[in-house]
PDB file with SEQRES, HELIX, SHEET and CRYST1 records, atoms N, CA, C and O in Angstrom:
SEQRES   1 A   75  MET GLU ILE LYS ILE LEU GLY THR GLY CYS SER LYS CYS          
SEQRES   2 A   75  GLU LYS LEU GLU LYS ASN VAL GLU THR ALA LEU HIS GLU          
SEQRES   3 A   75  MET ASN ILE GLU ALA THR VAL SER LYS VAL GLU ASP LEU          
SEQRES   4 A   75  LEU GLU LEU VAL SER TYR GLY VAL MET SER THR PRO GLY          
SEQRES   5 A   75  LEU VAL ILE ASP ASP GLU VAL LYS SER VAL GLY ARG VAL          
SEQRES   6 A   75  LEU SER VAL ASN GLU ILE LYS LYS LEU PHE                      
HELIX    1 AA1 SER A   11  MET A   27  1                                  17    
HELIX    2 AA2 LEU A   39  SER A   44  1                                   6    
HELIX    3 AA3 VAL A   68  LEU A   74  1                                   7    
SHEET    1 AA1 4 THR A  32  VAL A  36  0                                        
SHEET    2 AA1 4 GLU A   2  LEU A   6  1                                        
SHEET    3 AA1 4 GLY A  52  ILE A  55 -1                                        
SHEET    4 AA1 4 GLU A  58  VAL A  62 -1                                        
CRYST1    1.000    1.000    1.000  90.00  90.00  90.00 P 1           1          
ATOM      1  N   MET A   1       3.621 -88.735 213.778  1.00  0.00           N  
ATOM      2  CA  MET A   1       4.896 -89.119 213.210  1.00  0.00           C  
ATOM      3  C   MET A   1       4.825 -90.591 212.872  1.00  0.00           C  
ATOM      4  O   MET A   1       4.314 -91.387 213.659  1.00  0.00           O  
ATOM      5  N   GLU A   2       5.332 -90.960 211.712  1.00  0.00           N  
ATOM      6  CA  GLU A   2       5.400 -92.330 211.307  1.00  0.00           C  
ATOM      7  C   GLU A   2       6.831 -92.749 211.141  1.00  0.00           C  
ATOM      8  O   GLU A   2       7.590 -92.112 210.411  1.00  0.00           O  
ATOM      9  N   ILE A   3       7.215 -93.830 211.819  1.00  0.00           N  
ATOM     10  CA  ILE A   3       8.582 -94.315 211.788  1.00  0.00           C  
ATOM     11  C   ILE A   3       8.601 -95.728 211.270  1.00  0.00           C  
ATOM     12  O   ILE A   3       7.794 -96.556 211.693  1.00  0.00           O  
ATOM     13  N   LYS A   4       9.527 -96.024 210.342  1.00  0.00           N  
ATOM     14  CA  LYS A   4       9.689 -97.350 209.819  1.00  0.00           C  
ATOM     15  C   LYS A   4      11.135 -97.826 210.035  1.00  0.00           C  
ATOM     16  O   LYS A   4      12.105 -97.118 209.767  1.00  0.00           O  
ATOM     17  N   ILE A   5      11.219 -99.068 210.534  1.00  0.00           N  
ATOM     18  CA  ILE A   5      12.487 -99.715 210.672  1.00  0.00           C  
ATOM     19  C   ILE A   5      12.641-100.639 209.466  1.00  0.00           C  
ATOM     20  O   ILE A   5      11.834-101.553 209.293  1.00  0.00           O  
ATOM     21  N   LEU A   6      13.651-100.425 208.633  1.00  0.00           N  
ATOM     22  CA  LEU A   6      13.829-101.225 207.447  1.00  0.00           C  
ATOM     23  C   LEU A   6      14.853-102.289 207.685  1.00  0.00           C  
ATOM     24  O   LEU A   6      15.991-101.972 208.034  1.00  0.00           O  
ATOM     25  N   GLY A   7      14.502-103.541 207.511  1.00  0.00           N  
ATOM     26  CA  GLY A   7      15.437-104.626 207.705  1.00  0.00           C  
ATOM     27  C   GLY A   7      14.755-105.985 207.637  1.00  0.00           C  
ATOM     28  O   GLY A   7      13.530-106.102 207.599  1.00  0.00           O  
ATOM     29  N   THR A   8      15.588-106.981 207.624  1.00  0.00           N  
ATOM     30  CA  THR A   8      15.070-108.369 207.475  1.00  0.00           C  
ATOM     31  C   THR A   8      14.912-109.095 208.803  1.00  0.00           C  
ATOM     32  O   THR A   8      14.767-110.317 208.825  1.00  0.00           O  
ATOM     33  N   GLY A   9      14.937-108.373 209.887  1.00  0.00           N  
ATOM     34  CA  GLY A   9      14.733-109.019 211.218  1.00  0.00           C  
ATOM     35  C   GLY A   9      16.018-109.383 211.927  1.00  0.00           C  
ATOM     36  O   GLY A   9      15.998-110.142 212.896  1.00  0.00           O  
ATOM     37  N   CYS A  10      17.151-108.848 211.454  1.00  0.00           N  
ATOM     38  CA  CYS A  10      18.438-109.160 212.089  1.00  0.00           C  
ATOM     39  C   CYS A  10      18.549-108.497 213.439  1.00  0.00           C  
ATOM     40  O   CYS A  10      17.721-107.662 213.804  1.00  0.00           O  
ATOM     41  N   SER A  11      19.596-108.877 214.196  1.00  0.00           N  
ATOM     42  CA  SER A  11      19.786-108.354 215.521  1.00  0.00           C  
ATOM     43  C   SER A  11      19.990-106.856 215.533  1.00  0.00           C  
ATOM     44  O   SER A  11      19.571-106.174 216.467  1.00  0.00           O  
ATOM     45  N   LYS A  12      20.642-106.334 214.485  1.00  0.00           N  
ATOM     46  CA  LYS A  12      20.847-104.856 214.400  1.00  0.00           C  
ATOM     47  C   LYS A  12      19.535-104.149 214.211  1.00  0.00           C  
ATOM     48  O   LYS A  12      19.336-103.071 214.772  1.00  0.00           O  
ATOM     49  N   CYS A  13      18.630-104.716 213.439  1.00  0.00           N  
ATOM     50  CA  CYS A  13      17.363-104.132 213.189  1.00  0.00           C  
ATOM     51  C   CYS A  13      16.529-104.075 214.491  1.00  0.00           C  
ATOM     52  O   CYS A  13      15.846-103.089 214.768  1.00  0.00           O  
ATOM     53  N   GLU A  14      16.609-105.162 215.273  1.00  0.00           N  
ATOM     54  CA  GLU A  14      15.887-105.220 216.532  1.00  0.00           C  
ATOM     55  C   GLU A  14      16.451-104.213 217.505  1.00  0.00           C  
ATOM     56  O   GLU A  14      15.689-103.584 218.239  1.00  0.00           O  
ATOM     57  N   LYS A  15      17.795-104.033 217.541  1.00  0.00           N  
ATOM     58  CA  LYS A  15      18.427-103.033 218.427  1.00  0.00           C  
ATOM     59  C   LYS A  15      17.982-101.649 218.028  1.00  0.00           C  
ATOM     60  O   LYS A  15      17.682-100.831 218.898  1.00  0.00           O  
ATOM     61  N   LEU A  16      17.927-101.353 216.725  1.00  0.00           N  
ATOM     62  CA  LEU A  16      17.486-100.017 216.296  1.00  0.00           C  
ATOM     63  C   LEU A  16      16.059 -99.787 216.723  1.00  0.00           C  
ATOM     64  O   LEU A  16      15.723 -98.694 217.178  1.00  0.00           O  
ATOM     65  N   GLU A  17      15.200-100.794 216.588  1.00  0.00           N  
ATOM     66  CA  GLU A  17      13.807-100.633 217.004  1.00  0.00           C  
ATOM     67  C   GLU A  17      13.723-100.346 218.488  1.00  0.00           C  
ATOM     68  O   GLU A  17      12.934 -99.497 218.901  1.00  0.00           O  
ATOM     69  N   LYS A  18      14.500-101.019 219.288  1.00  0.00           N  
ATOM     70  CA  LYS A  18      14.479-100.776 220.756  1.00  0.00           C  
ATOM     71  C   LYS A  18      14.972 -99.363 221.043  1.00  0.00           C  
ATOM     72  O   LYS A  18      14.416 -98.677 221.901  1.00  0.00           O  
ATOM     73  N   ASN A  19      16.014 -98.917 220.332  1.00  0.00           N  
ATOM     74  CA  ASN A  19      16.500 -97.568 220.540  1.00  0.00           C  
ATOM     75  C   ASN A  19      15.490 -96.508 220.172  1.00  0.00           C  
ATOM     76  O   ASN A  19      15.369 -95.485 220.846  1.00  0.00           O  
ATOM     77  N   VAL A  20      14.753 -96.763 219.079  1.00  0.00           N  
ATOM     78  CA  VAL A  20      13.664 -95.834 218.654  1.00  0.00           C  
ATOM     79  C   VAL A  20      12.576 -95.767 219.735  1.00  0.00           C  
ATOM     80  O   VAL A  20      12.116 -94.690 220.113  1.00  0.00           O  
ATOM     81  N   GLU A  21      12.186 -96.935 220.212  1.00  0.00           N  
ATOM     82  CA  GLU A  21      11.125 -96.963 221.255  1.00  0.00           C  
ATOM     83  C   GLU A  21      11.603 -96.238 222.521  1.00  0.00           C  
ATOM     84  O   GLU A  21      10.819 -95.519 223.140  1.00  0.00           O  
ATOM     85  N   THR A  22      12.845 -96.407 222.909  1.00  0.00           N  
ATOM     86  CA  THR A  22      13.407 -95.723 224.050  1.00  0.00           C  
ATOM     87  C   THR A  22      13.415 -94.225 223.861  1.00  0.00           C  
ATOM     88  O   THR A  22      13.026 -93.478 224.759  1.00  0.00           O  
ATOM     89  N   ALA A  23      13.853 -93.784 222.708  1.00  0.00           N  
ATOM     90  CA  ALA A  23      13.890 -92.332 222.409  1.00  0.00           C  
ATOM     91  C   ALA A  23      12.509 -91.738 222.452  1.00  0.00           C  
ATOM     92  O   ALA A  23      12.306 -90.664 223.019  1.00  0.00           O  
ATOM     93  N   LEU A  24      11.546 -92.432 221.852  1.00  0.00           N  
ATOM     94  CA  LEU A  24      10.156 -91.923 221.860  1.00  0.00           C  
ATOM     95  C   LEU A  24       9.639 -91.825 223.300  1.00  0.00           C  
ATOM     96  O   LEU A  24       9.001 -90.842 223.675  1.00  0.00           O  
ATOM     97  N   HIS A  25       9.916 -92.827 224.074  1.00  0.00           N  
ATOM     98  CA  HIS A  25       9.426 -92.846 225.455  1.00  0.00           C  
ATOM     99  C   HIS A  25      10.088 -91.737 226.287  1.00  0.00           C  
ATOM    100  O   HIS A  25       9.406 -91.036 227.035  1.00  0.00           O  
ATOM    101  N   GLU A  26      11.408 -91.576 226.159  1.00  0.00           N  
ATOM    102  CA  GLU A  26      12.109 -90.549 226.926  1.00  0.00           C  
ATOM    103  C   GLU A  26      11.686 -89.133 226.540  1.00  0.00           C  
ATOM    104  O   GLU A  26      11.701 -88.231 227.377  1.00  0.00           O  
ATOM    105  N   MET A  27      11.306 -88.934 225.266  1.00  0.00           N  
ATOM    106  CA  MET A  27      10.866 -87.607 224.832  1.00  0.00           C  
ATOM    107  C   MET A  27       9.358 -87.436 224.872  1.00  0.00           C  
ATOM    108  O   MET A  27       8.836 -86.386 224.498  1.00  0.00           O  
ATOM    109  N   ASN A  28       8.655 -88.472 225.328  1.00  0.00           N  
ATOM    110  CA  ASN A  28       7.197 -88.442 225.466  1.00  0.00           C  
ATOM    111  C   ASN A  28       6.534 -88.063 224.132  1.00  0.00           C  
ATOM    112  O   ASN A  28       5.647 -87.212 224.065  1.00  0.00           O  
ATOM    113  N   ILE A  29       7.003 -88.732 223.088  1.00  0.00           N  
ATOM    114  CA  ILE A  29       6.449 -88.538 221.716  1.00  0.00           C  
ATOM    115  C   ILE A  29       5.662 -89.753 221.301  1.00  0.00           C  
ATOM    116  O   ILE A  29       6.104 -90.887 221.482  1.00  0.00           O  
ATOM    117  N   GLU A  30       4.507 -89.517 220.752  1.00  0.00           N  
ATOM    118  CA  GLU A  30       3.696 -90.623 220.223  1.00  0.00           C  
ATOM    119  C   GLU A  30       3.936 -90.726 218.751  1.00  0.00           C  
ATOM    120  O   GLU A  30       3.916 -89.743 218.011  1.00  0.00           O  
ATOM    121  N   ALA A  31       4.167 -91.968 218.343  1.00  0.00           N  
ATOM    122  CA  ALA A  31       4.439 -92.224 216.897  1.00  0.00           C  
ATOM    123  C   ALA A  31       4.027 -93.622 216.533  1.00  0.00           C  
ATOM    124  O   ALA A  31       3.934 -94.487 217.403  1.00  0.00           O  
ATOM    125  N   THR A  32       3.784 -93.856 215.301  1.00  0.00           N  
ATOM    126  CA  THR A  32       3.526 -95.196 214.784  1.00  0.00           C  
ATOM    127  C   THR A  32       4.831 -95.780 214.320  1.00  0.00           C  
ATOM    128  O   THR A  32       5.480 -95.225 213.432  1.00  0.00           O  
ATOM    129  N   VAL A  33       5.225 -96.875 214.896  1.00  0.00           N  
ATOM    130  CA  VAL A  33       6.484 -97.565 214.563  1.00  0.00           C  
ATOM    131  C   VAL A  33       6.137 -98.892 213.887  1.00  0.00           C  
ATOM    132  O   VAL A  33       5.420 -99.719 214.449  1.00  0.00           O  
ATOM    133  N   SER A  34       6.655 -99.079 212.682  1.00  0.00           N  
ATOM    134  CA  SER A  34       6.414-100.325 211.961  1.00  0.00           C  
ATOM    135  C   SER A  34       7.716-100.849 211.406  1.00  0.00           C  
ATOM    136  O   SER A  34       8.674-100.104 211.202  1.00  0.00           O  
ATOM    137  N   LYS A  35       7.732-102.150 211.165  1.00  0.00           N  
ATOM    138  CA  LYS A  35       8.878-102.815 210.591  1.00  0.00           C  
ATOM    139  C   LYS A  35       8.584-103.139 209.113  1.00  0.00           C  
ATOM    140  O   LYS A  35       7.498-103.608 208.773  1.00  0.00           O  
ATOM    141  N   VAL A  36       9.565-102.881 208.253  1.00  0.00           N  
ATOM    142  CA  VAL A  36       9.444-103.186 206.854  1.00  0.00           C  
ATOM    143  C   VAL A  36      10.471-104.280 206.552  1.00  0.00           C  
ATOM    144  O   VAL A  36      11.674-104.026 206.611  1.00  0.00           O  
ATOM    145  N   GLU A  37      10.018-105.477 206.235  1.00  0.00           N  
ATOM    146  CA  GLU A  37      10.935-106.590 205.951  1.00  0.00           C  
ATOM    147  C   GLU A  37      10.893-107.058 204.482  1.00  0.00           C  
ATOM    148  O   GLU A  37      11.711-107.877 204.061  1.00  0.00           O  
ATOM    149  N   ASP A  38       9.955-106.540 203.732  1.00  0.00           N  
ATOM    150  CA  ASP A  38       9.813-106.907 202.331  1.00  0.00           C  
ATOM    151  C   ASP A  38      10.953-106.312 201.518  1.00  0.00           C  
ATOM    152  O   ASP A  38      11.141-105.095 201.533  1.00  0.00           O  
ATOM    153  N   LEU A  39      11.710-107.125 200.820  1.00  0.00           N  
ATOM    154  CA  LEU A  39      12.858-106.669 200.075  1.00  0.00           C  
ATOM    155  C   LEU A  39      12.556-105.641 198.991  1.00  0.00           C  
ATOM    156  O   LEU A  39      13.319-104.697 198.785  1.00  0.00           O  
ATOM    157  N   LEU A  40      11.424-105.838 198.297  1.00  0.00           N  
ATOM    158  CA  LEU A  40      11.044-104.852 197.265  1.00  0.00           C  
ATOM    159  C   LEU A  40      10.723-103.508 197.900  1.00  0.00           C  
ATOM    160  O   LEU A  40      11.047-102.468 197.327  1.00  0.00           O  
ATOM    161  N   GLU A  41      10.111-103.507 199.040  1.00  0.00           N  
ATOM    162  CA  GLU A  41       9.807-102.226 199.713  1.00  0.00           C  
ATOM    163  C   GLU A  41      11.100-101.535 200.214  1.00  0.00           C  
ATOM    164  O   GLU A  41      11.232-100.312 200.168  1.00  0.00           O  
ATOM    165  N   LEU A  42      12.063-102.390 200.703  1.00  0.00           N  
ATOM    166  CA  LEU A  42      13.314-101.841 201.140  1.00  0.00           C  
ATOM    167  C   LEU A  42      14.025-101.147 199.996  1.00  0.00           C  
ATOM    168  O   LEU A  42      14.539-100.040 200.154  1.00  0.00           O  
ATOM    169  N   VAL A  43      14.054-101.806 198.834  1.00  0.00           N  
ATOM    170  CA  VAL A  43      14.705-101.219 197.658  1.00  0.00           C  
ATOM    171  C   VAL A  43      13.978 -99.981 197.193  1.00  0.00           C  
ATOM    172  O   VAL A  43      14.614 -99.076 196.653  1.00  0.00           O  
ATOM    173  N   SER A  44      12.683 -99.901 197.375  1.00  0.00           N  
ATOM    174  CA  SER A  44      11.923 -98.724 196.942  1.00  0.00           C  
ATOM    175  C   SER A  44      12.356 -97.493 197.739  1.00  0.00           C  
ATOM    176  O   SER A  44      12.162 -96.370 197.274  1.00  0.00           O  
ATOM    177  N   TYR A  45      12.931 -97.672 198.909  1.00  0.00           N  
ATOM    178  CA  TYR A  45      13.464 -96.559 199.701  1.00  0.00           C  
ATOM    179  C   TYR A  45      14.936 -96.286 199.358  1.00  0.00           C  
ATOM    180  O   TYR A  45      15.543 -95.357 199.892  1.00  0.00           O  
ATOM    181  N   GLY A  46      15.495 -97.098 198.472  1.00  0.00           N  
ATOM    182  CA  GLY A  46      16.890 -96.925 198.110  1.00  0.00           C  
ATOM    183  C   GLY A  46      17.855 -97.520 199.118  1.00  0.00           C  
ATOM    184  O   GLY A  46      19.047 -97.210 199.107  1.00  0.00           O  
ATOM    185  N   VAL A  47      17.340 -98.372 199.987  1.00  0.00           N  
ATOM    186  CA  VAL A  47      18.143 -98.973 201.061  1.00  0.00           C  
ATOM    187  C   VAL A  47      18.694-100.276 200.587  1.00  0.00           C  
ATOM    188  O   VAL A  47      17.949-101.210 200.290  1.00  0.00           O  
ATOM    189  N   MET A  48      20.004-100.345 200.515  1.00  0.00           N  
ATOM    190  CA  MET A  48      20.710-101.583 200.119  1.00  0.00           C  
ATOM    191  C   MET A  48      21.437-102.242 201.289  1.00  0.00           C  
ATOM    192  O   MET A  48      21.919-103.368 201.164  1.00  0.00           O  
ATOM    193  N   SER A  49      21.518-101.550 202.419  1.00  0.00           N  
ATOM    194  CA  SER A  49      22.160-102.030 203.594  1.00  0.00           C  
ATOM    195  C   SER A  49      21.260-101.754 204.797  1.00  0.00           C  
ATOM    196  O   SER A  49      20.734-100.652 204.955  1.00  0.00           O  
ATOM    197  N   THR A  50      21.092-102.767 205.638  1.00  0.00           N  
ATOM    198  CA  THR A  50      20.185-102.610 206.769  1.00  0.00           C  
ATOM    199  C   THR A  50      20.976-102.544 208.055  1.00  0.00           C  
ATOM    200  O   THR A  50      22.106-103.029 208.102  1.00  0.00           O  
ATOM    201  N   PRO A  51      20.419-101.963 209.097  1.00  0.00           N  
ATOM    202  CA  PRO A  51      19.051-101.474 209.177  1.00  0.00           C  
ATOM    203  C   PRO A  51      18.900-100.078 208.579  1.00  0.00           C  
ATOM    204  O   PRO A  51      19.880 -99.355 208.400  1.00  0.00           O  
ATOM    205  N   GLY A  52      17.697 -99.728 208.283  1.00  0.00           N  
ATOM    206  CA  GLY A  52      17.367 -98.433 207.798  1.00  0.00           C  
ATOM    207  C   GLY A  52      16.337 -97.746 208.680  1.00  0.00           C  
ATOM    208  O   GLY A  52      15.504 -98.421 209.285  1.00  0.00           O  
ATOM    209  N   LEU A  53      16.371 -96.450 208.765  1.00  0.00           N  
ATOM    210  CA  LEU A  53      15.399 -95.721 209.589  1.00  0.00           C  
ATOM    211  C   LEU A  53      14.725 -94.683 208.723  1.00  0.00           C  
ATOM    212  O   LEU A  53      15.385 -93.843 208.112  1.00  0.00           O  
ATOM    213  N   VAL A  54      13.397 -94.745 208.672  1.00  0.00           N  
ATOM    214  CA  VAL A  54      12.616 -93.790 207.879  1.00  0.00           C  
ATOM    215  C   VAL A  54      11.664 -93.067 208.835  1.00  0.00           C  
ATOM    216  O   VAL A  54      10.930 -93.695 209.598  1.00  0.00           O  
ATOM    217  N   ILE A  55      11.694 -91.729 208.776  1.00  0.00           N  
ATOM    218  CA  ILE A  55      10.811 -90.925 209.586  1.00  0.00           C  
ATOM    219  C   ILE A  55       9.982 -90.098 208.640  1.00  0.00           C  
ATOM    220  O   ILE A  55      10.527 -89.342 207.836  1.00  0.00           O  
ATOM    221  N   ASP A  56       8.654 -90.229 208.721  1.00  0.00           N  
ATOM    222  CA  ASP A  56       7.701 -89.528 207.857  1.00  0.00           C  
ATOM    223  C   ASP A  56       8.166 -89.577 206.365  1.00  0.00           C  
ATOM    224  O   ASP A  56       8.294 -88.562 205.680  1.00  0.00           O  
ATOM    225  N   ASP A  57       8.402 -90.809 205.936  1.00  0.00           N  
ATOM    226  CA  ASP A  57       8.781 -91.132 204.536  1.00  0.00           C  
ATOM    227  C   ASP A  57      10.091 -90.530 204.048  1.00  0.00           C  
ATOM    228  O   ASP A  57      10.320 -90.410 202.845  1.00  0.00           O  
ATOM    229  N   GLU A  58      10.937 -90.159 204.976  1.00  0.00           N  
ATOM    230  CA  GLU A  58      12.262 -89.629 204.610  1.00  0.00           C  
ATOM    231  C   GLU A  58      13.318 -90.547 205.265  1.00  0.00           C  
ATOM    232  O   GLU A  58      13.334 -90.719 206.484  1.00  0.00           O  
ATOM    233  N   VAL A  59      14.198 -91.133 204.426  1.00  0.00           N  
ATOM    234  CA  VAL A  59      15.247 -91.993 204.954  1.00  0.00           C  
ATOM    235  C   VAL A  59      16.219 -91.143 205.750  1.00  0.00           C  
ATOM    236  O   VAL A  59      16.756 -90.157 205.245  1.00  0.00           O  
ATOM    237  N   LYS A  60      16.444 -91.537 207.014  1.00  0.00           N  
ATOM    238  CA  LYS A  60      17.320 -90.792 207.901  1.00  0.00           C  
ATOM    239  C   LYS A  60      18.630 -91.500 208.166  1.00  0.00           C  
ATOM    240  O   LYS A  60      19.644 -90.864 208.454  1.00  0.00           O  
ATOM    241  N   SER A  61      18.608 -92.815 208.069  1.00  0.00           N  
ATOM    242  CA  SER A  61      19.833 -93.583 208.360  1.00  0.00           C  
ATOM    243  C   SER A  61      19.809 -94.909 207.609  1.00  0.00           C  
ATOM    244  O   SER A  61      18.750 -95.502 207.403  1.00  0.00           O  
ATOM    245  N   VAL A  62      20.992 -95.363 207.203  1.00  0.00           N  
ATOM    246  CA  VAL A  62      21.123 -96.603 206.459  1.00  0.00           C  
ATOM    247  C   VAL A  62      22.383 -97.337 206.937  1.00  0.00           C  
ATOM    248  O   VAL A  62      23.461 -96.746 207.003  1.00  0.00           O  
ATOM    249  N   GLY A  63      22.245 -98.592 207.262  1.00  0.00           N  
ATOM    250  CA  GLY A  63      23.399 -99.416 207.533  1.00  0.00           C  
ATOM    251  C   GLY A  63      24.050 -99.330 208.870  1.00  0.00           C  
ATOM    252  O   GLY A  63      25.148 -99.852 209.060  1.00  0.00           O  
ATOM    253  N   ARG A  64      23.389 -98.671 209.828  1.00  0.00           N  
ATOM    254  CA  ARG A  64      23.961 -98.606 211.141  1.00  0.00           C  
ATOM    255  C   ARG A  64      22.858 -98.486 212.226  1.00  0.00           C  
ATOM    256  O   ARG A  64      21.732 -98.074 211.949  1.00  0.00           O  
ATOM    257  N   VAL A  65      23.219 -98.853 213.433  1.00  0.00           N  
ATOM    258  CA  VAL A  65      22.324 -98.769 214.546  1.00  0.00           C  
ATOM    259  C   VAL A  65      22.588 -97.416 215.250  1.00  0.00           C  
ATOM    260  O   VAL A  65      23.628 -97.205 215.875  1.00  0.00           O  
ATOM    261  N   LEU A  66      21.630 -96.548 215.122  1.00  0.00           N  
ATOM    262  CA  LEU A  66      21.765 -95.226 215.771  1.00  0.00           C  
ATOM    263  C   LEU A  66      21.549 -95.376 217.290  1.00  0.00           C  
ATOM    264  O   LEU A  66      20.771 -96.216 217.742  1.00  0.00           O  
ATOM    265  N   SER A  67      22.256 -94.539 218.057  1.00  0.00           N  
ATOM    266  CA  SER A  67      22.079 -94.547 219.508  1.00  0.00           C  
ATOM    267  C   SER A  67      20.779 -93.797 219.827  1.00  0.00           C  
ATOM    268  O   SER A  67      20.203 -93.124 218.972  1.00  0.00           O  
ATOM    269  N   VAL A  68      20.350 -93.929 221.040  1.00  0.00           N  
ATOM    270  CA  VAL A  68      19.131 -93.232 221.479  1.00  0.00           C  
ATOM    271  C   VAL A  68      19.293 -91.747 221.291  1.00  0.00           C  
ATOM    272  O   VAL A  68      18.368 -91.087 220.818  1.00  0.00           O  
ATOM    273  N   ASN A  69      20.444 -91.193 221.649  1.00  0.00           N  
ATOM    274  CA  ASN A  69      20.668 -89.743 221.517  1.00  0.00           C  
ATOM    275  C   ASN A  69      20.655 -89.303 220.064  1.00  0.00           C  
ATOM    276  O   ASN A  69      20.105 -88.251 219.736  1.00  0.00           O  
ATOM    277  N   GLU A  70      21.268 -90.117 219.175  1.00  0.00           N  
ATOM    278  CA  GLU A  70      21.245 -89.762 217.762  1.00  0.00           C  
ATOM    279  C   GLU A  70      19.825 -89.769 217.191  1.00  0.00           C  
ATOM    280  O   GLU A  70      19.482 -88.941 216.347  1.00  0.00           O  
ATOM    281  N   ILE A  71      19.005 -90.715 217.664  1.00  0.00           N  
ATOM    282  CA  ILE A  71      17.604 -90.762 217.217  1.00  0.00           C  
ATOM    283  C   ILE A  71      16.852 -89.550 217.697  1.00  0.00           C  
ATOM    284  O   ILE A  71      16.070 -88.965 216.949  1.00  0.00           O  
ATOM    285  N   LYS A  72      17.078 -89.166 218.932  1.00  0.00           N  
ATOM    286  CA  LYS A  72      16.376 -87.997 219.506  1.00  0.00           C  
ATOM    287  C   LYS A  72      16.639 -86.772 218.674  1.00  0.00           C  
ATOM    288  O   LYS A  72      15.730 -85.964 218.487  1.00  0.00           O  
ATOM    289  N   LYS A  73      17.833 -86.596 218.167  1.00  0.00           N  
ATOM    290  CA  LYS A  73      18.195 -85.452 217.368  1.00  0.00           C  
ATOM    291  C   LYS A  73      17.427 -85.386 216.025  1.00  0.00           C  
ATOM    292  O   LYS A  73      17.206 -84.313 215.464  1.00  0.00           O  
ATOM    293  N   LEU A  74      17.040 -86.562 215.545  1.00  0.00           N  
ATOM    294  CA  LEU A  74      16.272 -86.676 214.324  1.00  0.00           C  
ATOM    295  C   LEU A  74      14.780 -86.287 214.475  1.00  0.00           C  
ATOM    296  O   LEU A  74      14.111 -85.904 213.515  1.00  0.00           O  
ATOM    297  N   PHE A  75      14.302 -86.405 215.714  1.00  0.00           N  
ATOM    298  CA  PHE A  75      12.920 -86.058 215.949  1.00  0.00           C  
ATOM    299  C   PHE A  75      12.753 -84.563 215.998  1.00  0.00           C  
ATOM    300  O   PHE A  75      11.640 -84.072 216.190  1.00  0.00           O  
TER     301      PHE A  75                                                      
END                                                                             
């Protein structure tokens, strides 16, 4: 599984990344997590509001910090 956190490094983006890491750990799932901060790449996903969450190249969330439980449901 490949997960991307889309954002410019704001506190909401960091919180989303922590929640993703927690969800992966609690579910014992291995995944590659990366941050995308390049504005052109963000726009290529159609994301105009951060943070964004992309799982296996599919945008799952835009503009909000998902809880750990909400993230688990996406896996």
